TIMAR-636474 format. One line per 4 residues: number of its first residue (from 1); their letters; for each residue x, y, z of N, C-alpha, C, CB. Coordinates in steps of 0.05 Angstrom, whole numbers, plus 5000, padded with zeros to 4 digits. Atoms other than C-alpha are relative to their C-alpha. Glycine has a CB too. Example, Ala and Ser with C-alpha at 12.3 -4.5 7.8 and 13.67 -1.06 7.14 Angstrom:
BEGIN
1 = as = 5018/4976/5000/5246/4910/5156/5018/5024/5000/4980/5001/5025  4984/4976/4999/5273/4979/5143/4985/5022/5014/5009/5009/4971;
END
This chain:
BEGIN
1 = msdd = 4975/5015/4998/5121/1663/4081/5018/5014/5021/5015/4998/4973  4984/4988/4979/5165/1674/4143/5028/5005/4991/5000/4982/5025  4973/4994/5006/5234/1703/4142/5018/4976/5002/5011/5022/5018  4984/5025/4998/5261/1634/4163/5000/4984/4975/4989/4983/5023;
5 = ntth = 5002/5015/5025/5240/1608/4096/5009/5016/4975/4971/4991/4996  4991/4983/5023/5267/1665/4053/5029/5008/5004/4982/5024/4997  4973/4990/4999/5335/1692/4036/5003/5022/4979/5021/4978/4996  4996/4978/5020/5364/1750/3996/5011/4989/4974/5019/5021/5012;
9 = fgfr = 4988/5003/5026/5376/1745/3922/5002/5029/4989/4982/4982/4981  4998/4971/5005/5404/1814/3911/4983/5014/5021/4993/5008/4971  5018/4985/4982/5353/1862/3940/4973/4986/5004/4996/5028/4990  5025/5014/4998/5296/1812/3931/5001/4979/5021/4992/4988/4973;
13 = kvpv = 5003/5023/4983/5271/1761/3980/4990/4977/4983/4982/5005/5025  5009/5023/5014/5264/1691/3951/4999/4976/5019/5018/4993/4975  5000/5024/4983/5248/1622/3981/5029/4989/5001/4981/4979/4989  4973/5011/4996/5311/1591/4010/5008/4979/4979/5003/4988/5028;
17 = eeka = 4994/5022/5018/5306/1530/3965/5003/5009/4971/4978/4979/5002  4999/4991/5028/5303/1573/3902/5025/5017/4994/4976/5016/4994  4977/4981/5005/5365/1618/3912/5021/4987/4982/5012/5009/5027  4978/5013/5016/5415/1567/3884/4993/5000/4971/5005/4972/5011;
21 = shvk = 5008/5001/5028/5375/1561/3820/5002/5028/4987/4972/4988/4996  4999/4973/5010/5371/1637/3813/5030/5008/4995/4987/5020/5019  4971/4994/5003/5447/1644/3823/5011/4984/4977/5015/4993/5026  4991/5016/5023/5459/1587/3774/4993/5013/4974/4988/4971/5001;
25 = avfd = 5009/4987/5025/5419/1624/3721/5018/5024/4994/4971/5008/5002  4983/4977/5004/5461/1686/3731/5027/4992/4988/5005/5015/5027  4974/5008/5009/5527/1650/3723/5000/4983/4974/5014/4985/5022  5003/5012/5027/5502/1607/3665/5001/5021/4979/4974/4983/4999;
29 = svas = 5003/4978/5019/5487/1673/3631/5027/5014/4995/4980/5020/5010  4976/4983/5003/5554/1707/3645/5026/4984/4995/5003/5017/5025  4976/5017/5000/5602/1647/3641/5019/5006/4977/4993/4971/5000  4983/4997/5024/5627/1659/3570/5014/5027/4999/4983/4995/4975;
33 = rydv = 4988/4974/5000/5641/1732/3582/5011/5009/5027/4980/5021/4990  4994/4994/4972/5661/1728/3655/5027/5014/5003/5000/4975/5017  4974/4988/4997/5735/1744/3647/5001/5028/4987/5021/4981/4987  5001/4974/5013/5723/1801/3598/4986/5020/5018/4986/4998/4973;
37 = mndl = 5015/4982/4983/5672/1831/3644/5015/5007/5026/4973/4988/5007  4984/4994/4976/5718/1825/3705/5020/5022/4994/5014/4975/5009  4980/4980/5007/5771/1865/3669/4987/5027/4996/5014/4992/4974  5013/4975/5005/5721/1918/3647/4989/5012/5026/4976/4996/4980;
41 = mslg = 5013/4990/4976/5685/1924/3714/5020/5011/5020/4984/4978/5013  4980/4992/4980/5748/1930/3756/5023/5015/4988/5011/4975/5014  4978/4988/5014/5792/1963/3704/5026/4984/5003/5005/5029/5010  4977/5018/4998/5838/1903/3711/5011/4997/5028/5022/5009/4983;
45 = ihrl = 4989/5001/4972/5849/1914/3786/4994/4974/5013/4988/5023/5016  5006/5026/4987/5818/1846/3803/5024/4982/4999/4976/4987/4986  4976/5017/5001/5884/1815/3781/5019/5007/5023/5015/5005/4973  4983/4992/4977/5921/1855/3835/4988/4989/5026/5003/5030/5001;
49 = wkrq = 5013/5010/4976/5869/1835/3887/5006/4970/5003/4969/5004/4998  4995/5029/4999/5878/1761/3869/5029/4994/5007/4991/4987/4974  4972/5004/4995/5953/1767/3870/5006/5004/5030/5018/5020/4984  4997/4995/4971/5949/1796/3941/4989/4977/5016/4987/5026/5008;
53 = aval = 5011/5023/4986/5904/1739/3963/5018/4976/5000/4972/4993/4988  4981/5023/5003/5953/1687/3937/5024/5004/5018/5009/4996/4971  4977/4994/4983/6010/1722/3973/4993/4995/5030/5009/5029/4996  5008/5003/4972/5971/1723/4039/4994/4971/5007/4976/5017/5006;
57 = agvr = 5006/5028/4994/5954/1649/4032/5025/4985/5010/4989/4986/4975  4975/5012/4990/6027/1630/4044/5003/4971/4991/5000/5002/5029  4998/5028/5009/6021/1566/4003/5029/4994/4991/4980/4996/4976  4973/5009/5007/6085/1526/3992/4999/4976/4982/5016/4995/5026;
61 = rgqr = 4997/5023/5018/6110/1473/3945/4991/4974/5014/5029/4998/4990  5009/5026/4990/6078/1405/3955/4975/5000/5016/5022/4989/5017  5024/4999/4984/6016/1430/3992/4975/4995/4983/4999/5027/5014  5026/5004/5012/5943/1417/3978/4983/5025/5004/4986/4975/5011;
65 = vldl = 5016/4976/5000/5897/1474/3960/4972/4994/4989/5013/5024/4985  5027/5002/5010/5821/1476/3952/4991/5028/4993/4981/4986/5020  5010/4974/5009/5794/1534/3911/4970/4998/4995/5015/5010/4975  5029/5002/5003/5718/1541/3921/4990/5023/4983/4987/5002/5028;
69 = aagt = 5011/4980/5019/5674/1579/3872/5022/5008/4981/4988/5024/5015  4975/4995/5015/5735/1572/3828/4996/5014/4974/5014/4974/4995  5006/4985/5025/5701/1600/3766/5019/4993/4978/5001/5029/5005  4983/5004/5023/5749/1609/3709/5029/4994/5008/4999/5023/4981;
73 = gdla = 4975/5011/4991/5809/1590/3752/5023/5019/5004/5008/4981/4981  4978/4982/4996/5849/1653/3764/5017/4993/5024/4990/5029/5004  4985/5007/4976/5869/1633/3835/5012/4972/4997/4981/5000/5025  4990/5028/5003/5877/1559/3818/5025/5000/4982/4978/4982/4988;
77 = qrfs = 4977/4999/5018/5924/1577/3761/5025/5008/5016/4995/5020/4978  4977/4991/4985/5970/1614/3809/5009/4979/5020/4993/5026/5015  4993/5021/4981/5967/1560/3862/5013/4976/4987/4976/4992/5016  4988/5023/5013/5983/1506/3812/5030/5003/4995/4986/4996/4973;
81 = givg = 4972/4995/5004/6049/1538/3796/5016/5000/5025/5004/5026/4986  4986/4998/4975/6066/1548/3869/5004/4972/5012/4985/5018/5020  4998/5026/4987/6051/1478/3895/5017/4980/4984/4973/4988/5005  4984/5018/5017/6086/1444/3836/4989/4972/4997/5027/4998/5012;
85 = pege = 5010/5027/5006/6079/1372/3813/4995/4983/5025/5019/4986/4982  5004/5016/4975/6084/1346/3885/4974/5008/5014/5024/5003/5018  5023/4990/4987/6024/1387/3906/4974/4994/4985/5002/5030/5004  5026/5005/5013/5950/1387/3888/4983/5025/5004/4986/4976/5013;
89 = vvms = 5020/4978/4999/5899/1441/3871/4973/4989/4991/5009/5024/4983  5027/5009/5007/5825/1423/3871/4983/5025/4994/4987/4982/5022  5018/4978/5008/5780/1471/3833/4972/4990/5004/5005/5009/4970  5028/5008/4995/5708/1467/3858/4981/5023/4994/4997/4991/5029;
93 = dina = 5021/4980/5005/5646/1504/3835/4974/4985/4998/5006/5016/4974  5026/5012/5002/5572/1490/3839/4988/5003/4972/4981/5012/5021  5011/4994/5027/5561/1518/3769/5016/4986/4979/5000/5030/4996  4987/5016/5020/5578/1470/3713/5012/5018/4978/4982/4979/4989;
97 = amlg = 4991/4983/5022/5584/1526/3661/5026/5014/5008/4978/5020/4992  4976/4986/4991/5635/1565/3702/5023/4981/5003/4994/5014/5027  4978/5019/4996/5675/1503/3721/5010/4990/4973/4990/4976/5017  4992/5008/5027/5675/1482/3648/5018/5021/4987/4976/4994/4983;
101 = qgrs = 4984/4978/5010/5702/1550/3628/5028/4999/5012/4987/5027/5004  4974/5001/4986/5757/1544/3680/5016/4977/4991/4995/4999/5030  4985/5024/5008/5776/1474/3661/5011/5003/4972/4982/4975/5002  4990/4996/5027/5781/1491/3587/5023/5020/4999/4977/5010/4982;
105 = rltd = 4980/4979/5000/5821/1554/3601/5027/4989/5011/4991/5023/5017  4975/5009/4988/5872/1520/3647/5012/4977/4984/4995/4991/5028  4989/5021/5017/5878/1459/3601/5014/5012/4976/4977/4981/4991  4987/4986/5023/5893/1506/3543/5027/5012/5008/4981/5022/4989;
109 = lglv = 4975/4990/4991/5948/1535/3586/5020/4978/5007/4995/5018/5025  4981/5022/4995/5978/1466/3595/5001/4991/5029/5027/5006/4990  5000/5007/4971/5960/1460/3669/4982/4976/5004/4991/5024/5017  5016/5024/4998/5938/1388/3676/5010/4981/5022/5001/4985/4973;
113 = gnlh = 4989/5020/4982/5984/1351/3724/4990/5000/5028/5029/5003/5000  5007/4999/4971/5966/1376/3793/4973/5013/5005/5021/5015/5014  5026/4988/4998/5897/1404/3779/4978/4979/4998/4995/5022/4979  5023/5018/5001/5832/1367/3795/4975/5017/5003/5002/4979/5023;
117 = ytla = 5025/4984/5002/5760/1389/3787/4977/4985/5013/4993/5006/4971  5024/5012/4988/5697/1376/3827/4976/5019/4999/5006/4991/5029  5025/4985/5000/5626/1400/3816/4987/4996/5027/4981/4992/4976  5009/5004/4972/5604/1413/3887/4989/5025/5012/5023/4990/5017;
121 = naea = 5012/4978/4984/5563/1456/3934/5019/5006/5023/4971/4993/5009  4981/4993/4978/5610/1494/3981/4987/4997/5027/5009/5029/4996  5013/5004/4974/5558/1485/4036/4999/4971/5009/4972/5011/4998  5000/5029/4993/5564/1409/4034/5020/4986/4982/4971/4987/4996;
125 = lpla = 4979/5010/5018/5631/1388/4005/5003/4970/5002/5026/5014/5008  4996/5029/5000/5641/1316/3984/5029/4993/5003/4988/4987/4974  4971/5003/4997/5712/1318/4010/5007/4993/5029/5015/5027/4992  4992/5010/4974/5749/1287/4068/5008/5023/5019/5023/4980/4998;
129 = sdrf = 4992/4981/4979/5761/1325/4133/5030/5001/5002/4987/4994/5027  4971/4997/4993/5831/1351/4151/5018/4993/4976/5007/4982/5023  4985/5008/5024/5856/1345/4079/5017/5022/4989/4980/4991/4979  4986/4978/5015/5878/1414/4054/5016/5018/5018/4979/5016/4985;
133 = dcvt = 4984/4980/4986/5932/1462/4074/4989/5028/4998/5029/5000/4989  5011/4974/5005/5894/1521/4046/4973/4997/4985/5019/5019/4985  5025/4999/5015/5822/1534/4025/4994/5030/4993/4976/4988/5017  5006/4973/5009/5804/1596/3985/4973/5001/4987/5022/5010/4980;
137 = igfg = 5024/4995/5015/5741/1626/3958/5001/5029/4991/4973/4995/5017  4997/4973/5012/5745/1686/3911/4974/5010/4987/5022/5000/4980  5024/4987/5011/5683/1729/3899/4977/4980/4996/5007/5013/4973  5021/5021/5001/5637/1670/3913/4983/4998/5025/5012/4974/4994;
141 = lrnl = 5014/5004/4975/5617/1672/3986/4973/5015/5000/5017/5009/5023  5024/4984/4999/5565/1727/3976/4977/4987/4985/5005/5028/4990  5021/5013/5016/5527/1683/3927/4987/4976/5013/5010/4992/4973  5010/5025/4987/5516/1625/3975/4975/5006/5017/5022/4988/5018;
145 = thkq = 5025/4997/4985/5450/1613/4009/5006/5000/5030/4981/4977/4993  4993/5003/4972/5480/1592/4076/5030/5004/5004/4991/4972/5012  4972/4994/4999/5546/1627/4085/5014/4986/5024/5004/5031/5002  4988/5012/4976/5558/1600/4155/5006/4970/4995/4982/5003/5024;
149 = rald = 4996/5029/5006/5551/1528/4130/5026/4997/4983/4976/4988/4985  4976/5001/5017/5604/1542/4077/5025/5005/5017/4999/5021/4978  4977/4995/4982/5651/1571/4130/5006/4975/5017/4995/5025/5017  4997/5025/4984/5639/1509/4173/5014/4978/4983/4973/4990/5010;
153 = emyr = 4988/5020/5018/5657/1465/4113/5029/5006/4994/4984/4998/4974  4972/4992/5005/5720/1505/4098/5017/4992/5024/5001/5030/4995  4985/5007/4976/5742/1494/4170/5003/4969/5002/4985/5010/5025  4999/5030/4997/5725/1419/4168/5021/4988/4981/4973/4989/4993;
157 = vlrp = 4982/5013/5019/5766/1403/4105/5029/5009/5003/4991/5005/4972  4972/4991/4995/5827/1442/4129/5013/4981/5020/5000/5029/5010  4985/5015/4980/5881/1403/4165/5008/5020/5022/5026/4987/4987  4990/4983/4979/5905/1430/4232/5026/5015/4991/5006/4984/5026;
161 = ggra = 4978/4984/5010/5954/1486/4217/4993/5013/4973/5024/4984/4997  5008/4989/5025/5917/1503/4153/4986/5027/5003/4982/4981/4985  5012/4974/4999/5886/1570/4134/4980/5004/4977/5022/5022/4999  5020/4993/5020/5827/1598/4096/5003/5029/4992/4972/4995/5011;
165 = lile = 5000/4973/5012/5826/1659/4051/4974/5006/4986/5025/5004/4981  5024/4992/5013/5763/1695/4031/5005/5027/4986/4976/5002/5020  4997/4975/5015/5770/1747/3976/4972/5007/4990/5020/4996/4975  5028/4993/5006/5705/1785/3969/4996/5030/5000/4981/4987/5020;
169 = fshp = 5008/4972/4999/5674/1852/3954/4990/5005/5028/4978/5006/4979  5007/4994/4973/5662/1888/4019/4988/5028/5002/5024/4997/5019  5013/4974/4995/5643/1955/4049/5021/5022/5001/4984/4999/5026  4980/4978/5000/5683/2018/4032/5001/5014/5027/4993/5020/4978;
173 = tstv = 4995/4987/4974/5713/2053/4092/4994/5030/5000/5028/4995/5009  5005/4972/5002/5698/2123/4066/4972/5005/4989/5021/5013/4981  5027/4994/5008/5629/2153/4059/5000/5011/4971/4987/5021/5019  4998/4989/5027/5650/2191/3996/5005/4978/4980/5023/5021/4998;
177 = lqkv = 4995/5022/5018/5678/2128/3965/4976/4982/4997/5024/4983/5010  5025/5016/5002/5614/2091/3982/4980/5012/4981/4988/4997/5028  5019/4987/5018/5573/2142/3945/5008/4997/4971/4997/5030/5007  4990/5004/5027/5617/2139/3884/4997/4971/4990/5030/5009/4998;
181 = ydly = 5002/5029/5006/5618/2063/3887/4971/4993/4994/5010/4984/5023  5029/5005/5006/5541/2061/3890/4992/5010/4973/4983/5013/5022  5006/4988/5026/5536/2107/3830/5010/4982/4978/5011/5028/4998  4988/5018/5020/5583/2062/3791/4986/4974/4998/5030/4996/5007;
185 = sfnv = 5011/5027/5000/5552/1997/3813/4972/4998/4988/4999/4990/5029  5028/5002/5008/5480/2013/3799/4993/5015/4974/4982/5011/5022  5004/4987/5025/5489/2054/3736/5019/4989/4978/5004/5030/5003  4980/5009/5020/5554/2034/3701/4999/4970/4995/5027/5009/5008;
189 = lptl = 4998/5029/5002/5555/1959/3716/4977/4989/4982/4999/4987/5027  5021/5011/5017/5486/1942/3687/5003/5009/4971/4973/5009/5010  4996/4990/5027/5502/1985/3626/5022/4984/4986/5007/5030/4999  4979/5017/5011/5567/1948/3615/4990/4972/4994/5024/4999/5019;
193 = gklv = 5011/5027/5004/5531/1882/3624/4982/4998/4975/4984/4992/5024  5017/4999/5023/5481/1902/3571/5016/5002/4974/4980/5023/5002  4984/4995/5024/5533/1926/3521/5018/4976/4993/5017/5025/5004  4980/5020/5005/5584/1870/3529/4988/4972/5000/5022/5001/5020;
197 = adda = 5011/5028/4997/5543/1809/3551/4970/4999/4994/5005/4990/5029  5028/4999/5006/5473/1831/3531/4984/4990/5024/4993/4984/4975  5013/5010/4976/5452/1819/3603/5003/5020/5023/5013/4972/5008  4999/4980/4979/5439/1879/3647/4991/4989/5027/4983/5024/4993;
201 = dsyr = 5012/5010/4975/5398/1840/3699/5020/4985/5017/4976/4982/4994  4981/5015/4984/5454/1793/3719/5020/5018/5014/5015/4980/4982  4980/4983/4988/5502/1849/3731/4987/5019/5021/5014/5017/4979  5014/4985/4979/5449/1888/3770/4999/4982/5025/4971/5008/4990;
205 = ylae = 5000/5018/4977/5443/1826/3814/5027/5000/5014/4992/4971/4992  4974/5001/4988/5518/1823/3824/5006/5025/5017/5022/4998/4978  4997/4975/4984/5518/1896/3848/4983/4998/5025/4992/5024/4984  5018/5003/4976/5459/1882/3895/5011/4980/5020/4972/4992/4991;
209 = sirm = 4990/5021/4982/5491/1819/3923/5024/5010/5016/5009/4975/4984  4977/4988/4985/5553/1860/3943/4989/5016/5023/5017/5018/4981  5010/4984/4979/5510/1907/3983/4988/4984/5023/4979/5019/4989  5013/5017/4980/5476/1850/4020/5020/4982/5015/4979/4982/4987;
213 = hpdq = 4980/5017/4987/5542/1816/4039/5009/5012/5026/5024/4997/4981  4992/4989/4973/5565/1822/4112/5025/5018/4998/5007/4976/5018  4977/4982/5000/5614/1877/4128/5024/4985/5012/4994/5026/5016  4975/5013/4992/5686/1863/4149/4999/4988/5028/5023/5020/4998;
217 = etls = 5001/5010/4973/5674/1856/4223/4981/4977/5003/4992/5022/5019  5020/5021/4998/5612/1813/4215/5011/4974/4988/4974/5008/4986  4989/5024/5013/5647/1765/4167/5022/4987/5018/5011/5006/4973  4979/5010/4983/5706/1759/4214/4988/4985/5024/5018/5023/5010;
221 = amme = 5013/5014/4978/5659/1741/4271/4988/4974/4991/4977/5018/5012  5011/5025/5011/5626/1688/4227/5022/4979/4997/4986/5005/4973  4978/5019/5002/5694/1657/4214/5008/4990/5028/5025/5014/4987  4994/5009/4973/5708/1655/4289/4979/4980/5010/5001/5024/5019;
225 = aagf = 5022/5019/4992/5640/1621/4299/5004/4973/4988/4973/5012/4992  4995/5026/5013/5662/1567/4250/5024/4986/5013/5006/5005/4971  4977/5013/4987/5724/1554/4293/5027/5012/4993/5000/4972/4994  4974/4988/5009/5777/1596/4258/5011/5018/5022/4996/5016/4974;
229 = ercd = 4986/4983/4981/5829/1631/4301/5019/5018/4985/5015/4982/5020  4982/4980/5011/5876/1689/4290/4988/5013/4975/5028/4988/4994  5013/4988/5024/5825/1719/4242/5007/5029/4997/4969/4997/5003  4994/4972/5006/5843/1783/4208/4990/5006/4972/5030/5007/5003;
233 = wfnl = 5008/4993/5028/5825/1822/4145/5017/5023/4990/4970/5006/4999  4983/4980/5014/5859/1867/4095/4982/5014/4980/5025/4987/4987  5016/4984/5018/5821/1923/4061/5017/5007/4975/4989/5025/5013  4987/4993/5025/5839/1934/3988/4982/5021/4985/5005/4975/4982;
237 = tggi = 5014/4979/5014/5820/1994/3946/4979/5013/5017/4987/4989/4974  5018/4986/4982/5790/2030/4005/4977/4984/5012/4989/5023/4986  5021/5017/4989/5749/1970/4028/4980/4991/4980/4986/5015/5022  5017/5011/5021/5715/1958/3962/5002/4970/4999/5007/5012/4972;
241 = vaih = 4994/5028/4997/5747/1890/3969/5014/4995/5026/5016/4989/4975  4985/5007/4976/5772/1855/4031/5008/4971/4998/4983/5004/5026  4990/5028/4998/5813/1792/4042/4998/4993/5030/5029/4997/4989  5002/5010/4973/5793/1754/4105/5017/4975/5002/4971/4995/5008;
245 = rgfk = 4983/5024/4996/5841/1702/4134/4995/4989/5028/5029/5007/4996  5003/5013/4974/5833/1651/4189/5015/4974/5000/4971/4995/5007  4984/5024/4997/5872/1592/4215/4986/4978/5016/5028/5006/5013  5009/5023/4985/5853/1522/4239/5024/4990/5017/4989/4977/4982;
249 = l = 4977/5006/4983/5900/1511/4298/4996/4974/5015/5005/5023/5020;
END
């Protein structure tokens, strides 16, 4: 099988057409414990990362926001309050279990008026072009089979003047931090996954998928290839996480 027909699933090579089903199995497995595990894995710091992403998005009242790989809705919840009843937030995810968790959670919080939900593949969105003021994807890009296609789609559905925000695990800027991070990722994370979610393999994949994700400069170049301008990025926690931003001018 040639490399053109395979892609990475963590450190493994799998047929391109099978990656989505492998990723689906991971998130079907972790959906019910996803929020608990996020808090444990990041010691709660993921909330600060998401708050920073929302601040950099610059969303205003009355605007339209698309949140891809929306999961349990942390970003969508914040955007819903910002855009108000005149605005719109669309939560999209390819995984029905994750989207269902998010919908139930936000409905329980009473957020129903300006939130909409769509089960969709970020690489081929069933949404009109030039529609949204902001498109975000939080900790989801690395799981996609064709990342460039997703970036192209993000650009397409943005209106001129709109911006995209990508919040994702990235590459630490310090060699010492990288070594500590590797030790944590490949030893502590699977153990936590086993203890809390009875699923070490899924969390081992999540750690591997982070290592296979493009570094900051490469992802920025991919955004430029999709058409985005004024691209920049912001390293958080020493580059363990980065927020990439680009504009459709």
